[in-house]
Structure formats: structure tokens, C-alpha cells
C-alpha positions as CSV (number, residue, x, y, z in Angstrom):
1,M,-22.3,-45.9,-23.7
2,S,-19.2,-44.3,-22.9
3,A,-15.5,-44.5,-23.6
4,R,-12.2,-42.9,-22.9
5,H,-9.3,-43.7,-24.5
6,F,-6.3,-45.5,-21.8
7,S,-8.9,-45.4,-19.3
8,H,-7.4,-49.3,-18.8
9,L,-4.7,-47.5,-17.1
10,P,-4.3,-46.8,-13.6
11,D,-5.6,-43.2,-13.1
12,E,-1.3,-42.3,-12.0
13,D,-0.1,-43.7,-14.7
14,V,-2.5,-41.7,-17.0
15,E,-1.5,-38.6,-15.0
16,R,2.3,-39.1,-15.4
17,L,2.3,-39.8,-19.3
18,F,-0.5,-37.1,-20.7
19,S,-0.2,-34.1,-20.2
20,R,-3.8,-33.7,-21.5
21,P,-6.1,-37.2,-20.9
22,P,-8.2,-37.8,-23.8
23,E,-11.3,-37.0,-24.2
24,A,-14.5,-39.3,-23.0
25,L,-15.9,-40.5,-26.3
26,G,-19.8,-41.1,-26.2
27,R,-23.3,-41.9,-28.8
28,S,-23.8,-38.5,-29.1
29,C,-20.0,-37.2,-29.6
30,P,-19.4,-35.9,-33.2
31,P,-19.2,-37.7,-36.0
32,A,-15.8,-36.3,-36.6
33,L,-14.1,-36.3,-33.6
34,L,-15.7,-40.6,-33.4
35,A,-14.2,-41.2,-36.8
36,V,-10.8,-40.4,-35.3
37,A,-11.3,-41.5,-31.9
38,L,-12.2,-45.4,-34.1
39,G,-8.2,-46.1,-33.2
40,A,-8.1,-49.9,-33.9
41,T,-11.0,-51.2,-35.0
42,L,-11.0,-54.8,-33.4
43,Y,-12.9,-57.7,-35.8
44,M,-14.5,-60.6,-34.3
45,P,-16.6,-63.3,-36.0
46,G,-19.6,-63.0,-36.3
47,T,-19.9,-67.0,-35.1
48,R,-18.4,-66.3,-31.8
49,P,-20.1,-68.4,-29.0
50,Q,-19.3,-65.5,-26.3
51,L,-19.0,-62.8,-28.4
52,A,-20.9,-60.4,-25.7
53,R,-18.1,-61.2,-23.2
54,D,-16.0,-60.8,-25.5
55,L,-16.0,-57.9,-26.8
56,V,-16.8,-56.6,-22.7
57,R,-13.7,-57.8,-21.8
58,R,-11.7,-56.4,-24.8
59,A,-13.0,-52.7,-24.6
60,A,-12.4,-52.8,-20.5
61,A,-8.6,-54.0,-21.9
62,G,-8.4,-50.5,-24.5
63,A,-10.7,-51.2,-27.5
64,V,-13.1,-48.7,-27.9
65,S,-14.1,-50.0,-31.3
66,S,-15.3,-53.5,-33.0
67,V,-16.4,-54.8,-36.2
68,V,-19.1,-57.9,-35.9
69,C,-18.0,-60.0,-39.3
70,L,-21.0,-61.5,-41.4
71,E,-18.8,-61.4,-44.0
72,D,-16.0,-62.7,-45.3
73,A,-14.9,-64.2,-41.7
74,V,-18.1,-66.2,-42.1
75,A,-18.4,-69.5,-44.3
76,D,-21.2,-69.2,-47.1
77,A,-23.5,-72.3,-45.0
78,D,-23.3,-70.6,-41.2
79,V,-25.0,-67.0,-42.2
80,P,-27.7,-68.2,-40.8
81,E,-26.9,-68.8,-37.5
82,A,-23.8,-66.6,-37.5
83,E,-27.2,-63.5,-37.8
84,R,-29.1,-65.6,-35.3
85,N,-25.7,-65.9,-33.0
86,V,-24.9,-61.8,-33.6
87,V,-28.3,-60.7,-32.2
88,A,-28.4,-63.0,-28.9
89,Q,-24.9,-61.6,-28.0
90,L,-25.6,-57.7,-28.5
91,R,-28.7,-58.0,-26.8
92,E,-26.5,-59.6,-24.1
93,L,-24.3,-56.8,-24.8
94,A,-27.0,-54.4,-24.3
95,R,-27.1,-55.4,-20.8
96,D,-24.2,-54.5,-19.5
97,E,-24.3,-51.0,-22.3
98,A,-21.9,-48.6,-20.4
99,A,-18.9,-51.1,-20.5
100,A,-19.2,-52.3,-24.5
101,P,-17.1,-50.7,-27.3
102,F,-18.8,-48.7,-30.3
103,V,-19.8,-51.9,-32.2
104,F,-20.3,-52.0,-35.5
105,V,-21.8,-55.0,-37.6
106,R,-20.1,-56.2,-41.9
107,V,-22.8,-57.8,-43.5
108,R,-22.6,-59.3,-46.3
109,N,-26.2,-57.8,-48.2
110,P,-28.3,-54.2,-47.8
111,E,-31.5,-57.1,-46.3
112,Q,-29.3,-57.4,-43.5
113,I,-29.6,-54.0,-42.1
114,P,-33.5,-54.4,-41.6
115,A,-33.3,-57.6,-40.3
116,I,-30.9,-57.5,-37.5
117,V,-32.3,-53.9,-36.9
118,T,-35.1,-55.2,-36.4
119,A,-34.3,-58.6,-34.4
120,L,-33.0,-56.4,-31.9
121,G,-35.9,-54.1,-31.1
122,D,-34.9,-51.4,-28.3
123,D,-31.5,-53.3,-27.8
124,A,-30.9,-51.6,-31.2
125,R,-29.0,-48.8,-29.2
126,I,-25.5,-50.8,-28.8
127,L,-25.0,-50.6,-32.3
128,S,-23.4,-48.0,-33.5
129,G,-23.8,-48.2,-37.6
130,F,-22.7,-50.9,-40.1
131,V,-20.2,-51.6,-41.8
132,L,-20.2,-52.3,-45.7
133,P,-17.8,-54.2,-48.0
134,K,-16.5,-54.8,-51.1
135,F,-17.8,-50.8,-52.0
136,T,-18.5,-49.2,-55.4
137,E,-20.3,-46.6,-56.3
138,T,-23.3,-48.9,-57.9
139,H,-22.9,-51.6,-55.2
140,G,-22.8,-49.1,-52.5
141,A,-26.0,-47.1,-53.2
142,A,-28.5,-50.1,-51.6
143,F,-26.6,-50.6,-48.3
144,L,-26.1,-46.6,-47.9
145,D,-30.1,-46.6,-48.2
146,A,-30.9,-49.3,-46.1
147,V,-28.4,-47.2,-42.6
148,D,-29.9,-44.5,-43.3
149,D,-34.0,-46.0,-44.2
150,T,-33.3,-48.4,-41.2
151,S,-31.8,-45.5,-38.5
152,A,-34.9,-43.6,-39.5
153,S,-37.9,-46.3,-38.4
154,A,-35.9,-46.7,-35.4
155,G,-34.9,-43.7,-33.9
156,V,-31.2,-45.3,-33.7
157,R,-28.4,-43.4,-34.8
158,L,-26.9,-45.4,-37.4
159,L,-23.3,-44.5,-39.0
160,A,-22.0,-46.2,-42.8
161,M,-18.6,-47.3,-43.1
162,P,-18.2,-48.5,-46.7
163,V,-15.1,-50.7,-47.6
164,I,-12.9,-49.6,-50.4
165,E,-11.7,-53.5,-51.9
166,S,-12.8,-54.3,-54.4
167,P,-11.3,-55.5,-57.9
168,E,-13.1,-52.2,-59.8
169,I,-10.8,-49.6,-57.6
170,I,-6.8,-51.9,-58.3
171,H,-7.6,-52.4,-61.7
172,R,-5.5,-49.1,-63.4
173,E,-8.6,-48.9,-66.3
174,T,-10.8,-48.4,-64.0
175,R,-9.7,-47.1,-60.3
176,E,-10.2,-43.2,-61.6
177,D,-14.1,-43.4,-62.0
178,A,-14.0,-46.0,-59.8
179,L,-13.4,-43.6,-56.9
180,L,-15.0,-40.6,-58.5
181,G,-18.7,-42.7,-58.3
182,V,-17.8,-43.3,-54.9
183,Q,-16.8,-39.5,-54.2
184,R,-20.2,-38.7,-55.5
185,L,-22.6,-41.6,-53.8
186,L,-20.7,-40.5,-50.2
187,D,-21.6,-37.6,-50.6
188,K,-25.1,-38.0,-51.1
189,H,-24.6,-39.9,-47.7
190,R,-22.5,-37.6,-45.9
191,S,-24.1,-37.1,-42.9
192,S,-24.3,-40.6,-42.1
193,V,-20.5,-41.7,-43.3
194,L,-18.8,-41.8,-40.4
195,A,-15.3,-43.2,-42.2
196,V,-13.6,-44.8,-45.3
197,R,-11.8,-48.5,-43.6
198,T,-9.8,-50.0,-46.6
199,G,-9.3,-54.0,-47.8
200,A,-5.7,-53.7,-48.4
201,T,-6.5,-58.1,-47.9
202,D,-9.1,-58.4,-50.7
203,L,-7.3,-56.1,-53.3
204,C,-4.1,-57.6,-52.8
205,S,-6.2,-60.7,-53.7
206,V,-7.2,-59.4,-57.4
207,Y,-3.3,-60.5,-58.2
208,G,-2.5,-63.7,-55.9
209,I,-0.3,-61.5,-53.8
210,R,-0.4,-61.6,-49.6
211,R,2.4,-59.6,-47.6
212,G,5.1,-61.2,-45.7
213,R,5.4,-60.1,-41.7
214,D,8.7,-58.2,-43.0
215,L,7.4,-55.8,-45.0
216,T,4.4,-53.3,-44.6
217,I,1.3,-52.9,-47.6
218,W,3.0,-49.7,-48.6
219,D,5.9,-52.5,-50.1
220,V,3.7,-53.2,-51.8
221,R,3.7,-51.2,-55.0
222,L,0.1,-52.4,-56.5
223,V,-1.3,-51.9,-53.4
224,A,0.6,-48.9,-52.1
225,G,-0.9,-46.7,-55.4
226,V,-4.6,-48.4,-54.7
227,L,-4.4,-46.6,-50.8
228,T,-2.8,-43.3,-52.1
229,D,-5.3,-42.5,-55.0
230,V,-8.0,-43.4,-51.9
231,I,-6.7,-40.4,-50.0
232,N,-6.2,-38.6,-52.8
233,V,-10.0,-38.7,-53.8
234,L,-11.4,-39.9,-50.2
235,G,-9.2,-38.1,-47.6
236,R,-9.5,-34.4,-48.8
237,T,-9.2,-31.6,-46.0
238,D,-11.1,-29.0,-47.9
239,G,-14.4,-30.0,-46.7
240,T,-15.6,-32.9,-49.5
241,G,-13.4,-35.6,-47.8
242,F,-13.3,-38.4,-44.7
243,V,-11.9,-40.7,-42.4
244,V,-10.1,-43.3,-44.7
245,T,-8.4,-46.0,-42.1
246,G,-5.3,-48.3,-42.5
247,P,-5.6,-51.9,-43.8
248,V,-5.3,-54.6,-41.6
249,W,-1.8,-56.0,-40.0
250,E,-2.0,-60.0,-40.6
251,Y,0.1,-61.3,-38.8
252,F,0.6,-62.0,-33.9
253,S,3.3,-64.3,-33.5
254,S,6.6,-64.9,-35.3
255,D,8.6,-67.7,-37.1
256,E,11.4,-67.5,-38.6
257,R,12.4,-63.4,-40.5
258,L,14.8,-62.8,-43.4
259,F,14.9,-58.9,-42.1
260,K,16.5,-57.7,-39.1
261,P,13.7,-56.3,-37.0
262,Q,12.8,-52.9,-37.2
263,L,13.4,-51.2,-33.9
264,R,16.2,-49.9,-33.2
265,H,18.0,-50.3,-29.8
266,T,18.5,-47.1,-28.9
267,P,15.2,-45.9,-28.2
268,F,14.5,-48.0,-26.1
269,D,18.1,-48.6,-24.2
270,Q,18.0,-45.2,-23.1
271,H,14.4,-46.5,-21.1
272,D,16.4,-49.6,-20.1
273,A,13.5,-51.5,-22.3
274,N,15.2,-54.2,-23.8
275,R,13.2,-57.5,-23.0
276,L,9.7,-54.9,-24.2
277,R,11.4,-54.2,-27.5
278,A,12.2,-58.5,-27.3
279,D,8.7,-58.9,-26.6
280,L,7.8,-56.5,-29.4
281,I,9.1,-58.0,-32.3
282,T,8.5,-61.6,-31.4
283,R,4.9,-60.7,-31.9
284,D,5.8,-59.7,-35.1
285,L,4.5,-55.6,-33.9
286,D,7.7,-54.3,-34.7
287,G,6.2,-54.8,-38.8
288,L,2.9,-52.8,-37.2
289,I,4.4,-49.7,-35.4
290,R,6.2,-49.0,-39.0
291,E,3.1,-49.8,-41.2
292,V,1.3,-47.7,-38.6
293,V,3.6,-45.3,-39.0
294,L,3.5,-45.0,-42.6
295,D,-0.4,-45.1,-42.8
296,K,-0.1,-41.7,-40.7
297,V,2.2,-39.9,-42.4
298,N,0.6,-41.2,-45.9
299,G,-2.8,-39.9,-44.5
300,L,-4.9,-42.9,-43.0
301,T,-6.0,-42.0,-39.7
302,G,-6.6,-45.6,-37.4
303,K,-5.8,-49.0,-38.2
304,T,-8.3,-52.7,-38.6
305,V,-7.1,-55.1,-36.4
306,I,-7.6,-59.0,-35.9
307,H,-5.7,-59.6,-32.6
308,P,-6.2,-58.0,-29.3
309,S,-2.3,-57.3,-28.8
310,H,-2.0,-55.2,-32.0
311,V,-4.6,-52.9,-30.3
312,P,-3.0,-51.3,-27.8
313,V,0.2,-50.0,-30.2
314,V,-2.3,-48.4,-32.5
315,H,-3.3,-46.7,-29.9
316,A,0.1,-45.5,-28.9
317,L,1.1,-44.4,-31.7
318,S,-1.9,-42.1,-31.9
319,V,-0.9,-40.0,-28.9
320,V,-0.7,-36.3,-29.9
321,T,3.1,-35.6,-28.8
322,H,4.1,-32.8,-26.8
323,E,5.9,-31.2,-30.0
324,E,3.1,-31.7,-32.3
325,Y,0.4,-29.8,-29.5
326,A,2.6,-27.0,-29.8
327,D,3.2,-27.0,-32.7
328,A,-0.7,-27.3,-33.7
329,T,-1.4,-24.8,-31.1
330,D,0.7,-22.0,-32.6
331,V,0.1,-22.8,-36.2
332,L,-4.3,-22.3,-35.2
333,E,-2.9,-19.1,-33.2
334,A,-1.8,-17.3,-35.9
335,A,-4.7,-19.0,-38.3
336,G,-5.3,-16.1,-40.4
337,R,-2.3,-14.4,-40.6
338,S,0.7,-14.9,-43.2
339,G,3.6,-15.7,-42.1
340,V,6.4,-17.8,-40.7
341,S,7.6,-18.4,-37.1
342,A,10.2,-21.0,-35.5
343,S,8.5,-23.6,-33.7
344,R,9.5,-23.1,-29.7
345,Y,10.6,-26.3,-30.0
346,G,13.7,-25.0,-31.9
347,N,13.9,-27.5,-35.1
348,K,11.1,-26.5,-38.2
349,M,9.7,-23.5,-39.2
350,N,6.0,-23.8,-38.8
351,E,3.9,-22.0,-41.6
352,S,0.5,-20.7,-40.8
353,K,-1.8,-21.3,-44.0
354,P,-0.1,-24.8,-45.0
355,H,-0.1,-26.0,-42.2
356,L,-3.7,-25.9,-41.1
357,S,-5.6,-28.7,-41.8
358,W,-2.1,-30.6,-40.5
359,A,-3.0,-28.2,-36.8
360,E,-7.2,-28.7,-37.3
361,R,-6.4,-32.7,-37.4
362,T,-3.7,-32.8,-34.8
363,I,-5.7,-31.1,-32.3
364,L,-8.7,-33.6,-33.3
365,R,-6.8,-36.4,-32.8
366,A,-5.2,-34.9,-29.3
367,R,-8.8,-34.2,-27.8
368,A,-9.4,-38.4,-28.9
369,F,-5.6,-40.2,-27.6
370,G,-4.1,-36.9,-25.8
371,V,-1.4,-35.0,-25.7
372,A,1.8,-36.5,-24.3
373,A,3.8,-35.2,-21.2
374,E,6.9,-33.2,-22.5
375,D,9.2,-35.7,-21.4
376,V,6.8,-38.8,-22.5
377,G,7.3,-40.8,-26.2
378,L,7.1,-44.4,-28.0
379,V,8.7,-46.3,-26.1
380,D,6.8,-45.1,-22.4
381,L,3.8,-45.3,-24.4
382,L,4.3,-48.8,-25.1
383,A,5.8,-49.4,-21.6
384,A,2.0,-49.0,-20.0
385,T,0.2,-49.9,-22.5
386,A,1.8,-53.3,-25.1
387,G,3.4,-54.0,-22.4
388,R,0.4,-55.5,-20.3
389,A,-1.5,-56.8,-23.6
């Protein structure tokens, strides 16, 4: 299994868009790099009859990671058939392993983990790991034990992605203890935890909330407060934290809108790309763009998505700009020496100590998503990727 972001683009586009192209990704790549490289993780229900074909097709269009869901996306009565379908489809996918994305299965209970791996037999190599829903310190221990035990018995590296989405996390009186409990548990299983996912839909449901297409999750104060606390406890860069991913964007086609579109005309005018702007707005991708920008500035990496059109947008926004890369390399070169220096772009100050962890994260993202050419901006990347979706 191997992948590279933007490998679906023509070689001439990659050469034009990137000063440093993304690195190749494989099963043996470091978990820290893989966690950042997940990008837009595309969810698919386990009941999908052509699941293997769809996974290959989506990987060919740029999706590097995918989750096959046996939990909320499957009705209770359909779970046994969904399990059989997932096993059959993953065995078929294993025959075309080189074309597959990194695949995770979202399970309902710990018992499904060894059952699925046992049923797959030698084809279990197609699995990258499992997504663990409604994760708490009490509820999560059995899931993580099942991942570790199954990985050891099957001789296959399986990674876990717990989802923070339970009522204990959004309720104010239990949130701190719940998050600290999750942190303690994840620390015990650090080597098998790839990333922490966030489930905004479940968090909203506790209060009967559903954000509209004109708003981002950061406009929903109750959930924004939870995400901030999750990042605070679980997303630290001092060696105790994990990559924390952004929650799902639910919309993929536009209805009547209350607010103005969230994309300015000017950047698109400059690139003669007004048709692209109109298309992004029609598909509600302007809201996604704004939410991903807010995710990034608040410390989230990557995003859960439920529609193929979301993938290229998230990935375009994940590319490191030429300016970011210049700043990050300057900060790293000055590491160990205190002081401040002007950026090469002459528009900001770089501080060697306060900006060090940002620089390290930026270089890791550059390895996964590449560095844009000096004259390439977001509109260029969107035109080359989202314009094809």
C-alpha cells in the first residue's frame, strides 16, 4: 500500500504547483507523518454494495484515507449484513492493495475488532486500523485493548483513532475529568493511537443543535468550547498530545442561503477564476473552506468528510505555502539560539523559541502535502484540484 497526495494530478501540474512535492506514504511511514497526512478522511457506510470499487475510485481521485462505518451510518438491524459486506469488500480490496487508500473501520463494540481481522485472515493487511466511537476513559479501555491484542495476534500493525463525541465531554460539570481521563488512557496506549477525531454532530445532538450551511462549527459556541478544551488537553505539542482532527462538514449542495457567500471576489478575479468561485459556492464549499481555515488556526489537523467534493478542498488548504515554509525553515535553523529576526518575506518577525513547535508542525505538513511554488496560491490549488471534483 502506497500513496502520495496529489498523485492524481498530471505531472506537469505537480511541477507547476509545487516547489517541493509531497512525500510518498506507505504502511511503514512514521505514525506522526501518517497522522498529519490523513487529510480529508472520507467516511463510507459499511452497507455500500460496491465498497471496494468505490474506495479504489476515490483513492484515484485523491482520497488518501477512508473510514468504513459500522456504527452510526448503519441501522441496528443491518449490522450483521454490514459486517459480512465489509469483510467481503475488504478482501476484494486486498487484491488491488496498491490502489487502495489507508482504510480504517469504525466499529460499534470491541468484539468487532478481532472478529473482522480474523474473518479477513491474510487480507487483514489491507486495514490500517479502527475508529473507536463515543470514546471515554471507561468506555474506551476495552476498545484499545482489543486493537493492541488483535494487532499482536494477527501480526499486523493496527492503529486506533478514538472519537471524542460523548455527552460527558460537552457537559460542563464532567468535561474536565472526562478529558483528563481520556488523556491518561491514551497515554498508556500511545504507540497504537494514530490521531484523535472529534465528533461535532454527536456533540450537537446532546442539545438538539444542528449548524446551518452558512455557519461553521466555530460559530456554535457550545461545541467550539468543547473543541478548544479537547485541543487544550489532547493536542499539546510538548510530547503528551496527539494530532486532533477537525469534525465533519455536512453539506454538499446549496439551497436558499441567508448570508452572503464567504469567498471574496478579488483573489478569483486576479486568476480569471470566477466560474470556479461560483461553483464552490453552489456546492457549499465556501463554508467548508472557512471552517477548515478556522480548524487550522485553532490547532486541528485534517478533517472528517462525507462527500468526495470535500476532499480536494481540504487538501488544497493543507499545502504549505512558500512563505510558511520559508518561515519554518528559518525558525528551525535558529533553534537553540534566542532572538528575533525578520522573515524573508519582510512582513513579520520570526522568534526562534516561541515559533519552534509551529515550525516543526509546518515541516511535517510540508512532507505530507508539499510546499507550493512561490507564485502559487490557494486559488491555483483549488482550480487544479477542486475544479476536477
